[in-house]
NUROZA-423645 format. One record per residue (C-alpha): residue number from 1; residue in three letters; chain; y, z, x. Coordinates in Angstrom, 2 decimals, always signed. Layout:
N
   drenlum   lotor   lumfi         Y         Z         X
       NUM     ALA       A         Y         Z         X
...
***
This chain:
282
   drenlum   lotor   lumfi         Y         Z         X
         1     MET       A     -0.13     -0.29     +0.22
         2     MET       A     +3.40     -0.94     +1.26
         3     LYS       A     +6.90     +0.79     +0.24
         4     ILE       A     +9.41     -2.18     -0.19
         5     GLY       A    +13.32     -1.82     -0.71
         6     VAL       A    +15.60     -3.91     -2.46
         7     SER       A    +19.50     -3.10     -1.92
         8     GLY       A    +21.82     -4.22     -4.66
         9     ALA       A    +19.32     -3.43     -6.70
        10     SER       A    +21.47     -3.00     -9.93
        11     GLY       A    +22.84     -6.21     -9.64
        12     LYS       A    +21.48     -9.03    -10.95
        13     LEU       A    +19.73    -10.76     -8.48
        14     GLY       A    +18.61     -7.55     -6.80
        15     GLY       A    +17.40     -6.43    -10.45
        16     ALA       A    +15.30     -9.38    -10.91
        17     VAL       A    +13.72     -9.14     -7.32
        18     VAL       A    +12.42     -5.68     -7.88
        19     ASN       A    +10.93     -6.62    -11.36
        20     TYR       A     +9.11     -9.43    -10.62
        21     LEU       A     +7.52     -7.40     -7.27
        22     LEU       A     +6.29     -4.99    -10.37
        23     GLU       A     +5.01     -8.00    -12.08
        24     MET       A     +3.82     -9.03     -7.96
        25     SER       A     +1.61     -5.90     -7.34
        26     ASN       A     +1.05     -2.27     -9.09
        27     GLU       A     -0.37     -1.26     -5.11
        28     ASN       A     +3.30     -1.75     -3.51
        29     SER       A     +5.58     +1.03     -4.59
        30     ILE       A     +9.38     -0.02     -4.75
        31     VAL       A    +12.40     +1.82     -3.71
        32     ALA       A    +16.10     +0.12     -5.77
        33     ILE       A    +19.04     +0.78     -3.66
        34     SER       A    +21.97     +0.93     -4.96
        35     ARG       A    +25.76     +2.14     -4.83
        36     ALA       A    +24.86     +3.11     -8.54
        37     PRO       A    +21.42     +4.34     -8.57
        38     GLU       A    +21.96     +5.97    -12.11
        39     LYS       A    +22.36     +2.45    -13.42
        40     ILE       A    +18.85     +1.82    -12.45
        41     LYS       A    +16.11     +2.75    -15.26
        42     ILE       A    +12.80     +0.90    -14.55
        43     GLU       A     +9.71     +2.96    -14.41
        44     GLY       A     +7.73     +3.16    -11.58
        45     VAL       A    +10.74     +2.21     -9.18
        46     GLN       A    +12.50     +5.38     -6.76
        47     ALA       A    +16.04     +4.82     -7.05
        48     ARG       A    +18.06     +5.97     -4.07
        49     PHE       A    +21.89     +5.73     -3.19
        50     GLY       A    +22.81     +3.04     -0.73
        51     ASP       A    +26.05     +1.78     +0.52
        52     TYR       A    +26.38     -1.07     +3.35
        53     ASN       A    +30.46     +0.76     +3.66
        54     GLN       A    +28.93     +4.22     +4.15
        55     PRO       A    +26.45     +3.86     +6.90
        56     SER       A    +25.23     +7.50     +6.64
        57     SER       A    +24.09     +6.98     +3.33
        58     LEU       A    +21.62     +4.17     +4.31
        59     SER       A    +19.40     +6.05     +6.83
        60     GLU       A    +18.13     +8.15     +3.85
        61     ALA       A    +18.15     +4.99     +1.71
        62     TYR       A    +15.94     +3.54     +4.59
        63     ARG       A    +13.68     +6.20     +4.96
        64     GLY       A     +9.90     +4.85     +4.92
        65     LEU       A    +10.35     +1.88     +4.02
        66     ASP       A     +7.40     -0.62     +5.23
        67     ARG       A     +9.70     -3.85     +4.59
        68     LEU       A    +13.29     -4.19     +3.21
        69     LEU       A    +15.43     -6.61     +1.27
        70     LEU       A    +19.28     -7.35     +2.24
        71     ILE       A    +21.24     -8.87     -0.24
        72     PRO       A    +24.67     -9.52     +1.11
        73     SER       A    +27.59     -7.90     -0.81
        74     LEU       A    +30.45    -10.30     -2.43
        75     ASP       A    +33.20     -8.83     +0.00
        76     VAL       A    +33.94    -11.67     +1.92
        77     GLY       A    +35.67    -11.90     +5.18
        78     HIS       A    +33.57     -7.79     +5.85
        79     ARG       A    +30.12     -8.88     +4.97
        80     LEU       A    +28.78     -9.50     +8.89
        81     GLU       A    +29.52     -5.72     +9.68
        82     GLN       A    +28.41     -4.62     +6.28
        83     ASN       A    +24.88     -6.44     +7.27
        84     ALA       A    +25.26     -5.53    +10.75
        85     ARG       A    +25.68     -1.59     +9.61
        86     ALA       A    +22.86     -2.34     +7.41
        87     ILE       A    +20.40     -4.06    +10.24
        88     ASP       A    +21.00     -1.20    +12.68
        89     ALA       A    +20.28     +1.33     +9.90
        90     ALA       A    +17.05     -0.30     +8.69
        91     VAL       A    +15.65     -0.57    +12.76
        92     ALA       A    +16.79     +3.28    +13.12
        93     ALA       A    +14.76     +3.95    +10.05
        94     GLY       A    +11.58     +2.25    +11.23
        95     VAL       A    +11.51     -0.83     +8.79
        96     SER       A     +9.46     -2.85    +10.38
        97     HIS       A    +10.01     -6.37     +8.31
        98     ILE       A    +13.56     -7.35     +7.09
        99     VAL       A    +14.33    -10.28     +5.13
       100     LEU       A    +17.67    -11.58     +4.51
       101     MET       A    +19.45    -13.53     +1.83
       102     SER       A    +21.73    -16.17     +3.33
       103     SER       A    +23.06    -19.70     +2.43
       104     VAL       A    +21.71    -23.14     +3.21
       105     GLY       A    +25.04    -23.49     +4.73
       106     ALA       A    +24.89    -21.43     +7.28
       107     ARG       A    +23.23    -24.30     +9.20
       108     ASN       A    +26.53    -25.60     +9.33
       109     ALA       A    +29.01    -22.62     +9.90
       110     GLU       A    +30.87    -24.10    +12.48
       111     LYS       A    +32.38    -26.23     +9.64
       112     SER       A    +33.45    -23.61     +7.29
       113     ASN       A    +34.79    -19.59     +7.75
       114     MET       A    +33.04    -19.32     +4.30
       115     VAL       A    +29.41    -19.54     +5.76
       116     ALA       A    +30.11    -18.28     +9.14
       117     GLU       A    +29.63    -14.63     +8.02
       118     HIS       A    +26.28    -15.65     +6.81
       119     PHE       A    +25.05    -17.48    +10.45
       120     ALA       A    +26.15    -14.87    +12.08
       121     SER       A    +24.39    -12.25    +10.31
       122     GLU       A    +21.21    -14.54    +10.27
       123     GLN       A    +21.72    -14.34    +14.27
       124     TYR       A    +22.22    -10.67    +14.40
       125     LEU       A    +19.22     -9.91    +12.39
       126     MET       A    +16.89    -12.22    +14.57
       127     LYS       A    +17.98    -10.05    +17.59
       128     ASN       A    +17.50     -6.96    +16.08
       129     ALA       A    +15.27     -6.53    +13.97
       130     LYS       A    +11.11     -6.12    +14.99
       131     LYS       A     +9.90     -8.21    +12.24
       132     TRP       A    +12.52    -10.86     +9.87
       133     THR       A    +13.11    -13.34     +7.42
       134     ILE       A    +16.02    -15.38     +5.94
       135     LEU       A    +16.19    -16.69     +2.27
       136     ARG       A    +19.02    -19.21     +2.32
       137     MET       A    +19.95    -19.37     -1.08
       138     SER       A    +21.59    -22.56     -2.62
       139     TYR       A    +24.58    -22.99     -5.42
       140     TYR       A    +23.57    -20.22     -8.50
       141     THR       A    +23.36    -22.62    -11.49
       142     GLU       A    +24.41    -19.80    -13.36
       143     THR       A    +27.57    -19.59    -11.65
       144     LEU       A    +28.02    -23.48    -12.35
       145     ILE       A    +27.34    -22.47    -15.94
       146     GLU       A    +30.35    -19.84    -15.63
       147     ASP       A    +32.54    -22.74    -14.22
       148     ALA       A    +31.68    -24.49    -17.01
       149     GLN       A    +32.58    -22.84    -19.94
       150     MET       A    +36.04    -21.97    -18.45
       151     ALA       A    +36.77    -25.62    -17.66
       152     LEU       A    +36.35    -26.00    -21.68
       153     SER       A    +40.07    -25.73    -22.81
       154     SER       A    +40.84    -28.42    -20.06
       155     GLY       A    +37.73    -30.24    -20.44
       156     VAL       A    +37.54    -30.79    -16.35
       157     LEU       A    +35.44    -29.47    -13.22
       158     THR       A    +37.50    -29.96     -9.95
       159     GLY       A    +35.82    -30.72     -6.47
       160     PHE       A    +37.14    -32.28     -3.02
       161     THR       A    +35.01    -34.80     -3.00
       162     GLU       A    +32.17    -36.24     -4.91
       163     ASN       A    +29.54    -34.08     -3.72
       164     LYS       A    +26.00    -33.46     -4.34
       165     VAL       A    +24.52    -29.85     -4.96
       166     SER       A    +21.14    -28.77     -5.50
       167     PHE       A    +21.74    -26.31     -7.57
       168     VAL       A    +19.08    -23.19     -8.18
       169     SER       A    +18.58    -20.13    -10.75
       170     ARG       A    +19.01    -17.04     -9.77
       171     ASP       A    +15.53    -16.19    -11.76
       172     ASP       A    +13.63    -18.67     -9.03
       173     LEU       A    +15.77    -16.96     -5.93
       174     ALA       A    +14.59    -13.77     -7.41
       175     ALA       A    +10.49    -14.75     -7.47
       176     ALA       A    +10.92    -16.49     -4.20
       177     ALA       A    +12.48    -13.18     -2.88
       178     ALA       A     +9.76    -11.19     -3.98
       179     GLY       A     +6.94    -13.77     -3.16
       180     ILE       A     +8.06    -13.11     +0.56
       181     LEU       A     +8.48     -9.47     +0.68
       182     SER       A     +5.14     -8.83     -1.21
       183     GLY       A     +2.92    -11.63     +0.79
       184     GLU       A     +2.26    -12.39     +4.67
       185     GLY       A     +3.01    -15.06     +6.76
       186     HIS       A     +6.23    -15.20     +6.69
       187     ASN       A     +7.68    -13.28     +9.74
       188     GLY       A    +10.24    -15.54    +11.64
       189     ALA       A    +10.72    -17.60     +9.05
       190     ILE       A    +13.89    -19.36     +7.72
       191     TYR       A    +13.33    -20.67     +3.66
       192     ALA       A    +16.04    -22.89     +1.94
       193     GLY       A    +15.70    -21.88     -1.64
       194     THR       A    +17.08    -24.59     -3.72
       195     GLY       A    +16.85    -26.54     -7.04
       196     PRO       A    +14.70    -29.72     -7.46
       197     LYS       A    +17.49    -32.33     -7.28
       198     ALA       A    +21.03    -32.38     -5.65
       199     LEU       A    +23.50    -33.51     -8.03
       200     THR       A    +26.80    -35.34     -7.79
       201     GLY       A    +29.74    -34.11     -9.89
       202     ALA       A    +29.23    -37.29    -11.99
       203     GLU       A    +25.85    -36.62    -12.56
       204     ARG       A    +26.44    -32.22    -13.22
       205     VAL       A    +28.80    -33.04    -15.91
       206     GLU       A    +27.12    -35.62    -18.17
       207     ILE       A    +24.00    -32.76    -17.68
       208     LEU       A    +26.64    -30.43    -19.11
       209     SER       A    +28.24    -31.97    -21.58
       210     LYS       A    +25.35    -32.56    -23.59
       211     ALA       A    +24.40    -29.09    -23.52
       212     ILE       A    +27.71    -27.91    -24.63
       213     GLY       A    +28.26    -30.92    -26.81
       214     SER       A    +31.47    -31.39    -26.07
       215     PRO       A    +32.73    -34.03    -23.17
       216     LEU       A    +33.39    -32.52    -19.66
       217     SER       A    +34.56    -34.94    -16.98
       218     TYR       A    +34.89    -34.63    -12.78
       219     VAL       A    +37.84    -34.97    -10.93
       220     THR       A    +38.90    -34.93     -7.09
       221     VAL       A    +41.70    -32.65     -6.41
       222     SER       A    +43.03    -31.83     -2.94
       223     VAL       A    +42.67    -28.73     -1.27
       224     SER       A    +46.48    -27.43     -2.09
       225     GLU       A    +46.11    -28.63     -6.21
       226     LEU       A    +43.11    -26.60     -6.35
       227     GLN       A    +44.93    -23.49     -4.34
       228     GLU       A    +48.02    -24.65     -7.35
       229     GLN       A    +46.07    -24.46    -10.29
       230     LEU       A    +44.00    -20.85     -9.12
       231     GLN       A    +47.08    -19.41     -8.03
       232     ASN       A    +48.55    -20.45    -11.49
       233     ALA       A    +46.01    -19.06    -13.60
       234     ASN       A    +46.75    -15.37    -12.12
       235     LEU       A    +43.53    -15.22     -9.90
       236     PRO       A    +43.53    -12.11     -6.83
       237     GLU       A    +43.94    -14.03     -3.19
       238     PRO       A    +40.67    -13.14     -2.09
       239     VAL       A    +38.89    -14.82     -5.29
       240     ILE       A    +40.42    -18.52     -4.52
       241     SER       A    +39.66    -17.85     -1.09
       242     ALA       A    +35.98    -17.70     -2.27
       243     ILE       A    +36.82    -20.60     -4.45
       244     VAL       A    +37.81    -22.56     -1.98
       245     GLY       A    +36.23    -22.02     +0.64
       246     THR       A    +32.75    -22.95     -1.82
       247     GLN       A    +34.71    -26.21     -2.34
       248     LYS       A    +34.60    -26.93     +1.16
       249     ASN       A    +31.10    -26.20     +1.70
       250     PHE       A    +30.34    -28.42     -1.74
       251     SER       A    +32.15    -31.44     +0.39
       252     ASN       A    +30.83    -30.64     +4.20
       253     GLY       A    +27.00    -31.33     +2.42
       254     ASP       A    +26.15    -27.84     +3.43
       255     PHE       A    +24.17    -27.57     -0.19
       256     ASP       A    +23.02    -31.38     -0.57
       257     ILE       A    +19.41    -30.39     +0.37
       258     VAL       A    +16.39    -29.81     -1.26
       259     THR       A    +12.86    -28.33     -0.33
       260     GLY       A     +9.82    -27.00     -1.92
       261     ASP       A    +10.43    -23.21     -0.68
       262     ILE       A    +10.93    -22.03     -4.16
       263     GLU       A     +7.24    -23.10     -5.32
       264     LYS       A     +5.87    -22.38     -1.89
       265     LEU       A     +7.16    -18.71     -2.23
       266     SER       A     +6.80    -17.90     -5.71
       267     GLY       A     +4.05    -20.56     -6.91
       268     ARG       A     +6.12    -22.46     -9.50
       269     PRO       A     +8.54    -24.82     -9.36
       270     PRO       A    +12.60    -24.55     -9.32
       271     LYS       A    +13.91    -24.27    -12.70
       272     SER       A    +16.30    -27.57    -13.26
       273     LEU       A    +20.03    -27.40    -14.69
       274     GLU       A    +18.73    -28.57    -18.04
       275     SER       A    +15.99    -26.28    -18.42
       276     VAL       A    +18.65    -23.19    -17.80
       277     LEU       A    +21.08    -24.52    -20.04
       278     SER       A    +18.24    -24.59    -22.90
       279     ASN       A    +18.57    -20.85    -23.01
       280     VAL       A    +22.41    -21.04    -22.43
       281     THR       A    +24.75    -20.58    -25.88
       282     PHE       A    +28.10    -22.26    -25.89
***
């Protein structure tokens, strides 16, 4: 029996990983780690407090774990130092195998500051962990759908170029991560969790329009135009930077990659955009 820890377990991805781990095996002991452990009320799961910004909390959070999943925070600009703290604490606690969620764009870190944190975190993990595995994520299908919902009033989705993105569902990534944590033979592996197809801007708005029942168009804009639109929407600067950075990743082609890793790790093919949309009400 192994003791497996999942960081960020009160979040959507972390929570889904915990549930899949429970489905995959009754033999392993699951520890759900969160800044808000009181929110974790899953039968058979131990909840522990752990905060990347409170290094002293991590030693206790990771105590006795055999394997640990690290899900980076949304705190852009601070994720490298947070991930490094977590890796150091896990190594010191004797965790033998650390799994890190990253981004498919990390392979092109020189092109964008947004993915540089992921790339540097990967390098830190490789250097310091006894055993490690990396699961690079493509862009969430669910986030694209949220973008589309916000665009309903204008009928327009924007991007810097006519780019291609292999959108992947959060649920598929969770199943893949659980497959790594509960399986064998993944030490030293770097996987890319993607959807089944890379879609252009025109292709994704066509699919979204059919699901919504209302026309959407895809329009290319400049960096300054997008920044102005977001500022006019009164979004905070960190959010604007994150959105602009993501669009730069798209333009670089960082998310134009399709692999079979989701099926390899989870035992099932990844969901298409159409499949995820079939369960969404607009």
